[in-house]
PDB file as gemmi writes it, atoms N, CA and C in Angstrom:
CRYST1    1.000    1.000    1.000  90.00  90.00  90.00 P 1                      
ATOM      1  N   MET A   1      -1.128   5.887   9.282  1.00  0.00           N  
ATOM      2  CA  MET A   1      -1.123   7.155   9.063  1.00  0.00           C  
ATOM      3  C   MET A   1       0.119   7.585   9.324  1.00  0.00           C  
ATOM      4  N   ARG A   2       1.111   7.047   9.817  1.00  0.00           N  
ATOM      5  CA  ARG A   2       2.603   7.677   9.578  1.00  0.00           C  
ATOM      6  C   ARG A   2       2.892   7.396   7.812  1.00  0.00           C  
ATOM      7  N   ALA A   3       2.655   6.735   7.354  1.00  0.00           N  
ATOM      8  CA  ALA A   3       3.116   6.345   5.969  1.00  0.00           C  
ATOM      9  C   ALA A   3       2.285   7.259   4.907  1.00  0.00           C  
ATOM     10  N   ALA A   4       1.468   7.899   5.272  1.00  0.00           N  
ATOM     11  CA  ALA A   4       0.838   8.671   4.199  1.00  0.00           C  
ATOM     12  C   ALA A   4       2.226  10.147   3.803  1.00  0.00           C  
ATOM     13  N   PRO A   5       2.510  10.572   5.012  1.00  0.00           N  
ATOM     14  CA  PRO A   5       3.557  11.735   4.873  1.00  0.00           C  
ATOM     15  C   PRO A   5       4.510  11.158   4.311  1.00  0.00           C  
ATOM     16  N   ILE A   6       5.117  10.158   4.599  1.00  0.00           N  
ATOM     17  CA  ILE A   6       6.643   9.842   4.077  1.00  0.00           C  
ATOM     18  C   ILE A   6       6.277   9.603   2.305  1.00  0.00           C  
ATOM     19  N   GLY A   7       5.195   9.319   2.243  1.00  0.00           N  
ATOM     20  CA  GLY A   7       4.946   8.960   0.531  1.00  0.00           C  
ATOM     21  C   GLY A   7       5.752  10.260  -0.344  1.00  0.00           C  
ATOM     22  N   PHE A   8       5.069  11.485   0.651  1.00  0.00           N  
ATOM     23  CA  PHE A   8       6.059  12.852  -0.255  1.00  0.00           C  
ATOM     24  C   PHE A   8       7.576  12.905   0.058  1.00  0.00           C  
ATOM     25  N   THR A   9       8.210  12.022   0.635  1.00  0.00           N  
ATOM     26  CA  THR A   9       9.721  12.299   0.852  1.00  0.00           C  
ATOM     27  C   THR A   9      10.389  12.159  -0.558  1.00  0.00           C  
ATOM     28  N   TYR A  10       9.323  11.334  -1.519  1.00  0.00           N  
ATOM     29  CA  TYR A  10      10.100  10.828  -2.891  1.00  0.00           C  
ATOM     30  C   TYR A  10      10.241  12.155  -3.880  1.00  0.00           C  
ATOM     31  N   LEU A  11       9.485  13.543  -3.659  1.00  0.00           N  
ATOM     32  CA  LEU A  11       9.506  14.482  -4.580  1.00  0.00           C  
ATOM     33  C   LEU A  11      11.027  15.010  -3.951  1.00  0.00           C  
ATOM     34  N   ILE A  12      11.535  14.623  -2.941  1.00  0.00           N  
ATOM     35  CA  ILE A  12      12.737  15.357  -2.470  1.00  0.00           C  
ATOM     36  C   ILE A  12      14.057  14.201  -2.912  1.00  0.00           C  
ATOM     37  N   THR A  13      13.971  13.180  -2.314  1.00  0.00           N  
ATOM     38  CA  THR A  13      14.562  11.843  -3.033  1.00  0.00           C  
ATOM     39  C   THR A  13      15.045  11.124  -3.978  1.00  0.00           C  
ATOM     40  N   ARG A  14      13.469  11.105  -4.832  1.00  0.00           N  
ATOM     41  CA  ARG A  14      13.497  10.747  -6.264  1.00  0.00           C  
ATOM     42  C   ARG A  14      14.005   9.046  -6.049  1.00  0.00           C  
ATOM     43  N   ASP A  15      13.638   8.454  -4.712  1.00  0.00           N  
ATOM     44  CA  ASP A  15      14.143   7.151  -4.656  1.00  0.00           C  
ATOM     45  C   ASP A  15      12.860   6.376  -4.008  1.00  0.00           C  
ATOM     46  N   LEU A  16      12.408   5.703  -4.961  1.00  0.00           N  
ATOM     47  CA  LEU A  16      10.954   4.963  -4.741  1.00  0.00           C  
ATOM     48  C   LEU A  16      11.020   4.141  -3.874  1.00  0.00           C  
ATOM     49  N   LYS A  17      12.262   3.268  -4.161  1.00  0.00           N  
ATOM     50  CA  LYS A  17      12.639   1.922  -3.097  1.00  0.00           C  
ATOM     51  C   LYS A  17      12.698   2.607  -1.985  1.00  0.00           C  
ATOM     52  N   SER A  18      13.750   3.643  -1.471  1.00  0.00           N  
ATOM     53  CA  SER A  18      13.813   4.248   0.130  1.00  0.00           C  
ATOM     54  C   SER A  18      12.572   4.634   0.332  1.00  0.00           C  
ATOM     55  N   THR A  19      11.870   5.174  -0.255  1.00  0.00           N  
ATOM     56  CA  THR A  19      10.470   5.749   0.475  1.00  0.00           C  
ATOM     57  C   THR A  19       9.482   4.450   0.409  1.00  0.00           C  
ATOM     58  N   PHE A  20       9.384   3.496  -0.065  1.00  0.00           N  
ATOM     59  CA  PHE A  20       8.711   2.283   0.289  1.00  0.00           C  
ATOM     60  C   PHE A  20       9.315   1.779   1.574  1.00  0.00           C  
ATOM     61  N   ASP A  21      10.734   1.988   1.686  1.00  0.00           N  
ATOM     62  CA  ASP A  21      11.652   1.342   2.640  1.00  0.00           C  
ATOM     63  C   ASP A  21      11.025   1.859   4.035  1.00  0.00           C  
ATOM     64  N   ILE A  22      10.917   3.198   4.149  1.00  0.00           N  
ATOM     65  CA  ILE A  22      10.946   3.836   5.414  1.00  0.00           C  
ATOM     66  C   ILE A  22       9.464   3.745   5.753  1.00  0.00           C  
ATOM     67  N   ALA A  23       8.819   3.458   4.984  1.00  0.00           N  
ATOM     68  CA  ALA A  23       7.166   3.221   5.449  1.00  0.00           C  
ATOM     69  C   ALA A  23       7.082   2.160   6.079  1.00  0.00           C  
ATOM     70  N   VAL A  24       7.621   0.931   5.581  1.00  0.00           N  
ATOM     71  CA  VAL A  24       7.657  -0.274   5.810  1.00  0.00           C  
ATOM     72  C   VAL A  24       8.396  -0.522   7.219  1.00  0.00           C  
ATOM     73  N   ASP A  25       9.483   0.312   7.513  1.00  0.00           N  
ATOM     74  CA  ASP A  25       9.927   0.586   8.968  1.00  0.00           C  
ATOM     75  C   ASP A  25       9.542   0.966   9.862  1.00  0.00           C  
ATOM     76  N   SER A  26       8.457   2.133   9.564  1.00  0.00           N  
ATOM     77  CA  SER A  26       7.807   3.050  10.356  1.00  0.00           C  
ATOM     78  C   SER A  26       7.051   1.964  10.942  1.00  0.00           C  
ATOM     79  N   ALA A  27       6.463   1.254   9.974  1.00  0.00           N  
ATOM     80  CA  ALA A  27       4.798   0.689  10.145  1.00  0.00           C  
ATOM     81  C   ALA A  27       5.354  -0.892  11.201  1.00  0.00           C  
ATOM     82  N   ARG A  28       6.504  -0.846  10.649  1.00  0.00           N  
ATOM     83  CA  ARG A  28       6.894  -2.479  11.540  1.00  0.00           C  
ATOM     84  C   ARG A  28       6.967  -2.209  13.252  1.00  0.00           C  
ATOM     85  N   VAL A  29       7.084  -1.056  13.607  1.00  0.00           N  
ATOM     86  CA  VAL A  29       7.232  -0.670  15.083  1.00  0.00           C  
ATOM     87  C   VAL A  29       6.263  -1.093  15.750  1.00  0.00           C  
ATOM     88  N   THR A  30       4.606  -0.929  14.982  1.00  0.00           N  
ATOM     89  CA  THR A  30       3.712  -1.372  15.790  1.00  0.00           C  
ATOM     90  C   THR A  30       2.664  -2.568  14.973  1.00  0.00           C  
ATOM     91  N   HIS A  31       3.200  -2.860  14.091  1.00  0.00           N  
ATOM     92  CA  HIS A  31       2.291  -4.053  12.898  1.00  0.00           C  
ATOM     93  C   HIS A  31       3.467  -5.200  12.833  1.00  0.00           C  
ATOM     94  N   GLY A  32       3.148  -6.210  13.518  1.00  0.00           N  
ATOM     95  CA  GLY A  32       4.039  -7.242  13.293  1.00  0.00           C  
ATOM     96  C   GLY A  32       3.956  -8.077  12.064  1.00  0.00           C  
ATOM     97  N   HIS A  33       2.205  -8.195  11.625  1.00  0.00           N  
ATOM     98  CA  HIS A  33       2.260  -8.871  10.141  1.00  0.00           C  
ATOM     99  C   HIS A  33       2.463  -8.258   9.085  1.00  0.00           C  
ATOM    100  N   PRO A  34       3.251  -8.773   7.992  1.00  0.00           N  
ATOM    101  CA  PRO A  34       3.260  -8.327   6.952  1.00  0.00           C  
ATOM    102  C   PRO A  34       2.166  -7.371   5.900  1.00  0.00           C  
ATOM    103  N   SER A  35       1.353  -8.238   6.530  1.00  0.00           N  
ATOM    104  CA  SER A  35       0.198  -7.172   5.633  1.00  0.00           C  
ATOM    105  C   SER A  35       0.071  -5.982   6.228  1.00  0.00           C  
ATOM    106  N   GLY A  36       0.386  -5.392   7.735  1.00  0.00           N  
ATOM    107  CA  GLY A  36       0.164  -4.635   7.895  1.00  0.00           C  
ATOM    108  C   GLY A  36       1.597  -3.458   7.898  1.00  0.00           C  
ATOM    109  N   TYR A  37       2.605  -3.811   7.857  1.00  0.00           N  
ATOM    110  CA  TYR A  37       3.660  -3.078   7.391  1.00  0.00           C  
ATOM    111  C   TYR A  37       4.179  -2.883   5.875  1.00  0.00           C  
ATOM    112  N   LEU A  38       3.640  -3.987   5.273  1.00  0.00           N  
ATOM    113  CA  LEU A  38       3.674  -4.107   3.491  1.00  0.00           C  
ATOM    114  C   LEU A  38       2.559  -3.048   2.762  1.00  0.00           C  
ATOM    115  N   SER A  39       1.290  -2.955   3.718  1.00  0.00           N  
ATOM    116  CA  SER A  39       0.216  -2.197   3.145  1.00  0.00           C  
ATOM    117  C   SER A  39       0.780  -0.865   3.612  1.00  0.00           C  
ATOM    118  N   ALA A  40       1.584  -0.195   4.367  1.00  0.00           N  
ATOM    119  CA  ALA A  40       2.063   0.891   4.681  1.00  0.00           C  
ATOM    120  C   ALA A  40       3.195   1.469   3.455  1.00  0.00           C  
ATOM    121  N   GLY A  41       4.328   0.702   3.350  1.00  0.00           N  
ATOM    122  CA  GLY A  41       4.877   0.458   2.024  1.00  0.00           C  
ATOM    123  C   GLY A  41       4.582   1.230   0.885  1.00  0.00           C  
ATOM    124  N   ALA A  42       3.344   0.245   0.869  1.00  0.00           N  
ATOM    125  CA  ALA A  42       2.408   0.414  -0.374  1.00  0.00           C  
ATOM    126  C   ALA A  42       1.725   1.649  -0.578  1.00  0.00           C  
ATOM    127  N   LEU A  43       1.487   1.820   0.278  1.00  0.00           N  
ATOM    128  CA  LEU A  43       0.193   3.438   0.371  1.00  0.00           C  
ATOM    129  C   LEU A  43       1.434   4.551   0.411  1.00  0.00           C  
ATOM    130  N   ALA A  44       2.720   4.540   0.747  1.00  0.00           N  
ATOM    131  CA  ALA A  44       3.642   5.718   0.404  1.00  0.00           C  
ATOM    132  C   ALA A  44       3.961   5.778  -1.197  1.00  0.00           C  
ATOM    133  N   ALA A  45       4.331   4.542  -1.563  1.00  0.00           N  
ATOM    134  CA  ALA A  45       4.620   4.501  -2.903  1.00  0.00           C  
ATOM    135  C   ALA A  45       3.589   5.150  -3.649  1.00  0.00           C  
ATOM    136  N   ILE A  46       2.240   4.899  -3.292  1.00  0.00           N  
ATOM    137  CA  ILE A  46       1.118   5.055  -4.280  1.00  0.00           C  
ATOM    138  C   ILE A  46       0.744   6.621  -3.870  1.00  0.00           C  
ATOM    139  N   ILE A  47       1.256   7.440  -2.746  1.00  0.00           N  
ATOM    140  CA  ILE A  47       0.963   8.630  -2.434  1.00  0.00           C  
ATOM    141  C   ILE A  47       2.385   9.448  -3.472  1.00  0.00           C  
ATOM    142  N   ALA A  48       3.599   8.334  -3.071  1.00  0.00           N  
ATOM    143  CA  ALA A  48       4.801   9.439  -4.072  1.00  0.00           C  
ATOM    144  C   ALA A  48       4.413   9.595  -5.451  1.00  0.00           C  
ATOM    145  N   MET A  49       4.300   8.280  -6.230  1.00  0.00           N  
ATOM    146  CA  MET A  49       3.798   8.667  -7.516  1.00  0.00           C  
ATOM    147  C   MET A  49       2.698   9.183  -7.631  1.00  0.00           C  
ATOM    148  N   SER A  50       1.726   9.441  -6.880  1.00  0.00           N  
ATOM    149  CA  SER A  50       0.484  10.302  -7.137  1.00  0.00           C  
ATOM    150  C   SER A  50       1.292  11.564  -7.298  1.00  0.00           C  
ATOM    151  N   ALA A  51       1.499  12.243  -5.968  1.00  0.00           N  
ATOM    152  CA  ALA A  51       2.142  13.565  -5.802  1.00  0.00           C  
ATOM    153  C   ALA A  51       3.191  13.375  -7.151  1.00  0.00           C  
ATOM    154  N   ASP A  52       3.757  12.966  -7.850  1.00  0.00           N  
ATOM    155  CA  ASP A  52       4.512  13.008  -8.513  1.00  0.00           C  
ATOM    156  C   ASP A  52       3.946  12.886  -9.972  1.00  0.00           C  
ATOM    157  N   GLY A  53       2.966  12.926 -10.089  1.00  0.00           N  
ATOM    158  CA  GLY A  53       1.979  13.357 -11.442  1.00  0.00           C  
ATOM    159  C   GLY A  53       1.375  11.579 -12.003  1.00  0.00           C  
ATOM    160  N   GLN A  54       1.970  10.559 -11.404  1.00  0.00           N  
ATOM    161  CA  GLN A  54       1.403   9.588 -11.979  1.00  0.00           C  
ATOM    162  C   GLN A  54      -0.334   9.447 -11.939  1.00  0.00           C  
ATOM    163  N   ASN A  55      -0.875   8.898 -12.509  1.00  0.00           N  
ATOM    164  CA  ASN A  55      -2.263   8.268 -12.311  1.00  0.00           C  
ATOM    165  C   ASN A  55      -2.452   7.266 -11.613  1.00  0.00           C  
ATOM    166  N   LEU A  56      -3.621   7.387 -11.146  1.00  0.00           N  
ATOM    167  CA  LEU A  56      -3.887   6.062  -9.668  1.00  0.00           C  
ATOM    168  C   LEU A  56      -3.189   4.704 -10.539  1.00  0.00           C  
ATOM    169  N   PRO A  57      -4.122   4.255 -11.550  1.00  0.00           N  
ATOM    170  CA  PRO A  57      -3.573   3.162 -11.696  1.00  0.00           C  
ATOM    171  C   PRO A  57      -2.242   2.653 -11.787  1.00  0.00           C  
ATOM    172  N   GLU A  58      -1.372   3.530 -12.503  1.00  0.00           N  
ATOM    173  CA  GLU A  58       0.296   3.348 -12.411  1.00  0.00           C  
ATOM    174  C   GLU A  58       0.437   3.426 -11.250  1.00  0.00           C  
ATOM    175  N   ALA A  59       0.264   4.321 -10.545  1.00  0.00           N  
ATOM    176  CA  ALA A  59       0.946   4.510  -8.988  1.00  0.00           C  
ATOM    177  C   ALA A  59       0.598   2.868  -8.207  1.00  0.00           C  
ATOM    178  N   VAL A  60      -0.531   2.584  -8.402  1.00  0.00           N  
ATOM    179  CA  VAL A  60      -0.756   1.325  -7.838  1.00  0.00           C  
ATOM    180  C   VAL A  60       0.044   0.158  -8.484  1.00  0.00           C  
ATOM    181  N   SER A  61       0.155   0.560  -9.886  1.00  0.00           N  
ATOM    182  CA  SER A  61       1.413  -0.659 -10.343  1.00  0.00           C  
ATOM    183  C   SER A  61       2.696  -0.767  -9.635  1.00  0.00           C  
ATOM    184  N   ALA A  62       2.832   0.298  -9.453  1.00  0.00           N  
ATOM    185  CA  ALA A  62       4.319   0.783  -8.925  1.00  0.00           C  
ATOM    186  C   ALA A  62       4.773   0.185  -7.914  1.00  0.00           C  
ATOM    187  N   ALA A  63       3.580   0.424  -7.153  1.00  0.00           N  
ATOM    188  CA  ALA A  63       3.651  -0.347  -5.523  1.00  0.00           C  
ATOM    189  C   ALA A  63       2.998  -1.704  -5.169  1.00  0.00           C  
ATOM    190  N   ILE A  64       2.579  -2.617  -6.638  1.00  0.00           N  
ATOM    191  CA  ILE A  64       2.503  -3.479  -6.373  1.00  0.00           C  
ATOM    192  C   ILE A  64       3.786  -4.008  -6.763  1.00  0.00           C  
ATOM    193  N   ARG A  65       4.479  -4.015  -7.805  1.00  0.00           N  
ATOM    194  CA  ARG A  65       5.826  -3.873  -7.963  1.00  0.00           C  
ATOM    195  C   ARG A  65       6.804  -3.965  -6.669  1.00  0.00           C  
ATOM    196  N   LEU A  66       6.785  -2.796  -6.401  1.00  0.00           N  
ATOM    197  CA  LEU A  66       7.776  -3.168  -5.034  1.00  0.00           C  
ATOM    198  C   LEU A  66       7.413  -3.639  -4.112  1.00  0.00           C  
ATOM    199  N   THR A  67       5.996  -4.351  -3.520  1.00  0.00           N  
ATOM    200  CA  THR A  67       5.566  -5.123  -2.585  1.00  0.00           C  
ATOM    201  C   THR A  67       5.655  -6.387  -3.083  1.00  0.00           C  
ATOM    202  N   SER A  68       5.894  -7.064  -3.962  1.00  0.00           N  
ATOM    203  CA  SER A  68       5.216  -7.993  -4.480  1.00  0.00           C  
ATOM    204  C   SER A  68       6.705  -9.104  -4.504  1.00  0.00           C  
ATOM    205  N   SER A  69       7.874  -8.512  -4.216  1.00  0.00           N  
ATOM    206  CA  SER A  69       9.340  -8.833  -4.248  1.00  0.00           C  
ATOM    207  C   SER A  69       9.532  -9.321  -2.877  1.00  0.00           C  
ATOM    208  N   ILE A  70       8.705  -9.053  -1.594  1.00  0.00           N  
ATOM    209  CA  ILE A  70       9.082  -9.160  -0.560  1.00  0.00           C  
ATOM    210  C   ILE A  70       7.887 -10.453   0.357  1.00  0.00           C  
ATOM    211  N   ASP A  71       8.774 -11.425   0.683  1.00  0.00           N  
ATOM    212  CA  ASP A  71       7.793 -12.837   1.301  1.00  0.00           C  
ATOM    213  C   ASP A  71       6.840 -12.080   2.256  1.00  0.00           C  
ATOM    214  N   GLY A  72       5.599 -12.699   2.174  1.00  0.00           N  
ATOM    215  CA  GLY A  72       4.363 -12.485   2.884  1.00  0.00           C  
ATOM    216  C   GLY A  72       3.522 -11.228   2.134  1.00  0.00           C  
ATOM    217  N   SER A  73       3.831 -10.774   1.318  1.00  0.00           N  
ATOM    218  CA  SER A  73       3.416  -9.740   0.408  1.00  0.00           C  
ATOM    219  C   SER A  73       2.131  -9.836  -0.501  1.00  0.00           C  
ATOM    220  N   ARG A  74       1.821 -11.606  -0.479  1.00  0.00           N  
ATOM    221  CA  ARG A  74       0.602 -11.932  -1.779  1.00  0.00           C  
ATOM    222  C   ARG A  74      -0.158 -11.151  -1.242  1.00  0.00           C  
ATOM    223  N   GLU A  75      -0.879 -11.044   0.383  1.00  0.00           N  
ATOM    224  CA  GLU A  75      -2.367 -10.429   0.534  1.00  0.00           C  
ATOM    225  C   GLU A  75      -2.462  -8.962   0.077  1.00  0.00           C  
ATOM    226  N   VAL A  76      -1.347  -8.718   0.393  1.00  0.00           N  
ATOM    227  CA  VAL A  76      -1.138  -6.994   0.041  1.00  0.00           C  
ATOM    228  C   VAL A  76      -1.617  -6.917  -1.192  1.00  0.00           C  
ATOM    229  N   CYS A  77      -0.826  -7.606  -1.925  1.00  0.00           N  
ATOM    230  CA  CYS A  77      -1.033  -7.310  -3.459  1.00  0.00           C  
ATOM    231  C   CYS A  77      -2.079  -7.511  -4.230  1.00  0.00           C  
ATOM    232  N   GLU A  78      -2.692  -8.992  -3.918  1.00  0.00           N  
ATOM    233  CA  GLU A  78      -3.935  -9.152  -3.917  1.00  0.00           C  
ATOM    234  C   GLU A  78      -5.091  -8.074  -3.608  1.00  0.00           C  
ATOM    235  N   ALA A  79      -5.058  -7.451  -2.156  1.00  0.00           N  
ATOM    236  CA  ALA A  79      -6.190  -6.670  -2.010  1.00  0.00           C  
ATOM    237  C   ALA A  79      -6.129  -5.302  -3.141  1.00  0.00           C  
ATOM    238  N   LEU A  80      -4.558  -5.134  -3.228  1.00  0.00           N  
ATOM    239  CA  LEU A  80      -4.354  -3.940  -4.103  1.00  0.00           C  
ATOM    240  C   LEU A  80      -4.897  -4.097  -5.489  1.00  0.00           C  
ATOM    241  N   GLU A  81      -4.825  -5.453  -6.039  1.00  0.00           N  
ATOM    242  CA  GLU A  81      -5.496  -5.678  -7.249  1.00  0.00           C  
ATOM    243  C   GLU A  81      -6.804  -5.798  -7.603  1.00  0.00           C  
ATOM    244  N   ARG A  82      -7.093  -6.050  -6.405  1.00  0.00           N  
ATOM    245  CA  ARG A  82      -9.009  -6.449  -6.403  1.00  0.00           C  
ATOM    246  C   ARG A  82      -9.369  -4.768  -6.133  1.00  0.00           C  
ATOM    247  N   ALA A  83      -8.546  -3.881  -5.365  1.00  0.00           N  
ATOM    248  CA  ALA A  83      -8.949  -2.386  -5.296  1.00  0.00           C  
ATOM    249  C   ALA A  83      -9.140  -1.605  -6.742  1.00  0.00           C  
ATOM    250  N   VAL A  84      -8.116  -2.231  -7.615  1.00  0.00           N  
ATOM    251  CA  VAL A  84      -8.153  -1.548  -9.096  1.00  0.00           C  
ATOM    252  C   VAL A  84      -9.320  -2.158  -9.760  1.00  0.00           C  
ATOM    253  N   LEU A  85      -9.453  -3.171  -9.604  1.00  0.00           N  
ATOM    254  CA  LEU A  85     -10.274  -4.200 -10.478  1.00  0.00           C  
ATOM    255  C   LEU A  85     -11.763  -3.781  -9.999  1.00  0.00           C  
ATOM    256  N   ILE A  86     -12.339  -2.899  -8.775  1.00  0.00           N  
ATOM    257  CA  ILE A  86     -13.437  -2.448  -8.348  1.00  0.00           C  
ATOM    258  C   ILE A  86     -13.679  -1.230  -8.334  1.00  0.00           C  
ATOM    259  N   SER A  87     -12.513  -0.342  -8.716  1.00  0.00           N  
ATOM    260  CA  SER A  87     -12.742   1.259  -9.040  1.00  0.00           C  
ATOM    261  C   SER A  87     -12.866   0.644 -10.941  1.00  0.00           C  
ATOM    262  N   ARG A  88     -12.834   0.192 -11.301  1.00  0.00           N  
ATOM    263  CA  ARG A  88     -13.151   0.157 -12.612  1.00  0.00           C  
ATOM    264  C   ARG A  88     -14.749   0.031 -12.921  1.00  0.00           C  
ATOM    265  N   GLU A  89     -15.691  -0.480 -11.872  1.00  0.00           N  
ATOM    266  CA  GLU A  89     -17.136  -0.687 -12.071  1.00  0.00           C  
ATOM    267  C   GLU A  89     -17.742   0.764 -11.735  1.00  0.00           C  
ATOM    268  N   PRO A  90     -18.948   0.820 -12.660  1.00  0.00           N  
ATOM    269  CA  PRO A  90     -19.554   1.865 -12.269  1.00  0.00           C  
ATOM    270  C   PRO A  90     -20.216   2.058 -10.969  1.00  0.00           C  
ATOM    271  N   LYS A  91     -20.669   1.205 -10.094  1.00  0.00           N  
ATOM    272  CA  LYS A  91     -21.089   0.731  -8.820  1.00  0.00           C  
ATOM    273  C   LYS A  91     -19.848   1.019  -7.802  1.00  0.00           C  
ATOM    274  N   TRP A  92     -18.746   1.372  -8.227  1.00  0.00           N  
ATOM    275  CA  TRP A  92     -17.516   0.873  -7.370  1.00  0.00           C  
ATOM    276  C   TRP A  92     -17.748   1.227  -5.442  1.00  0.00           C  
ATOM    277  N   ARG A  93     -18.632   2.431  -5.399  1.00  0.00           N  
ATOM    278  CA  ARG A  93     -18.253   2.537  -4.072  1.00  0.00           C  
ATOM    279  C   ARG A  93     -19.440   1.605  -3.247  1.00  0.00           C  
ATOM    280  N   ASP A  94     -20.220   0.713  -4.164  1.00  0.00           N  
ATOM    281  CA  ASP A  94     -21.210  -0.337  -3.562  1.00  0.00           C  
ATOM    282  C   ASP A  94     -20.493  -1.295  -2.804  1.00  0.00           C  
ATOM    283  N   ARG A  95     -19.199  -1.609  -3.873  1.00  0.00           N  
ATOM    284  CA  ARG A  95     -18.333  -2.759  -3.448  1.00  0.00           C  
ATOM    285  C   ARG A  95     -17.350  -2.551  -2.735  1.00  0.00           C  
ATOM    286  N   LEU A  96     -17.094  -1.680  -2.218  1.00  0.00           N  
ATOM    287  CA  LEU A  96     -16.015  -1.001  -1.116  1.00  0.00           C  
ATOM    288  C   LEU A  96     -15.732  -2.021   0.038  1.00  0.00           C  
ATOM    289  N   PRO A  97     -17.268  -2.476   0.794  1.00  0.00           N  
ATOM    290  CA  PRO A  97     -17.155  -3.407   1.695  1.00  0.00           C  
ATOM    291  C   PRO A  97     -16.344  -4.699   1.521  1.00  0.00           C  
ATOM    292  N   GLU A  98     -16.491  -4.790   0.213  1.00  0.00           N  
ATOM    293  CA  GLU A  98     -15.341  -6.298  -0.418  1.00  0.00           C  
ATOM    294  C   GLU A  98     -14.040  -6.153   0.287  1.00  0.00           C  
ATOM    295  N   LEU A  99     -13.748  -5.140   0.210  1.00  0.00           N  
ATOM    296  CA  LEU A  99     -11.994  -4.586   0.486  1.00  0.00           C  
ATOM    297  C   LEU A  99     -11.745  -4.878   1.813  1.00  0.00           C  
ATOM    298  N   GLY A 100     -12.902  -5.163   3.103  1.00  0.00           N  
ATOM    299  CA  GLY A 100     -12.547  -5.061   3.815  1.00  0.00           C  
ATOM    300  C   GLY A 100     -12.087  -3.656   5.025  1.00  0.00           C  
ATOM    301  N   GLY A 101     -12.098  -3.567   6.085  1.00  0.00           N  
ATOM    302  CA  GLY A 101     -11.879  -2.476   7.279  1.00  0.00           C  
ATOM    303  C   GLY A 101     -10.487  -2.215   6.821  1.00  0.00           C  
ATOM    304  N   ALA A 102     -10.063  -0.995   7.156  1.00  0.00           N  
ATOM    305  CA  ALA A 102      -8.692  -0.580   7.546  1.00  0.00           C  
ATOM    306  C   ALA A 102      -8.256  -1.189   8.850  1.00  0.00           C  
ATOM    307  N   TRP A 103      -9.447  -1.475   9.746  1.00  0.00           N  
ATOM    308  CA  TRP A 103      -8.964  -2.005  11.183  1.00  0.00           C  
ATOM    309  C   TRP A 103      -9.023  -3.190  11.403  1.00  0.00           C  
ATOM    310  N   VAL A 104      -9.148  -4.352  10.298  1.00  0.00           N  
ATOM    311  CA  VAL A 104      -8.914  -5.593  10.476  1.00  0.00           C  
ATOM    312  C   VAL A 104      -7.769  -5.785  10.875  1.00  0.00           C  
ATOM    313  N   VAL A 105      -7.672  -6.783  11.600  1.00  0.00           N  
ATOM    314  CA  VAL A 105      -6.387  -7.762  12.614  1.00  0.00           C  
ATOM    315  C   VAL A 105      -6.176  -8.785  12.512  1.00  0.00           C  
ATOM    316  N   ARG A 106      -5.352  -9.324  12.578  1.00  0.00           N  
ATOM    317  CA  ARG A 106      -4.969 -10.747  12.308  1.00  0.00           C  
ATOM    318  C   ARG A 106      -4.894 -11.277  14.366  1.00  0.00           C  
ATOM    319  N   ARG A 107      -4.958 -12.180  14.338  1.00  0.00           N  
ATOM    320  CA  ARG A 107      -4.589 -12.606  15.419  1.00  0.00           C  
ATOM    321  C   ARG A 107      -4.024 -13.666  15.575  1.00  0.00           C  
ATOM    322  N   ARG A 108      -2.964 -14.269  16.222  1.00  0.00           N  
ATOM    323  CA  ARG A 108      -1.950 -15.137  16.689  1.00  0.00           C  
ATOM    324  C   ARG A 108      -2.699 -15.967  17.576  1.00  0.00           C  
ATOM    325  N   TRP A 109      -2.754 -17.360  18.024  1.00  0.00           N  
ATOM    326  CA  TRP A 109      -3.081 -17.961  19.022  1.00  0.00           C  
ATOM    327  C   TRP A 109      -1.518 -18.770  19.321  1.00  0.00           C  
ATOM    328  N   LEU A 110      -0.792 -18.554  20.562  1.00  0.00           N  
ATOM    329  CA  LEU A 110       0.121 -19.431  21.069  1.00  0.00           C  
ATOM    330  C   LEU A 110      -0.247 -20.905  21.452  1.00  0.00           C  
TER     331      LEU A 110                                                      
END                                                                             
């Protein structure tokens, strides 16, 4: 939820990497797993590019490029790629559950 408005800072800064990093850092406060904080950065990047007039597939591609260079990013990148593929299906709404819920949490047993 914090990451969405951060995406709009791009319209002022014109620095997508900085927008991504601010969202990631903001999410790290409460999300210890890379899938939690990197997805926040990806969301901010998608919003930034969309607000700047890019179409959604281009915005997601930009987010994947930023995210993929960071350790632990595979899960987020794969989820974004799956979402794009599903969005191209005629009955994409029926397939949304395949992407999982936003509330999914990983547990670590110590």
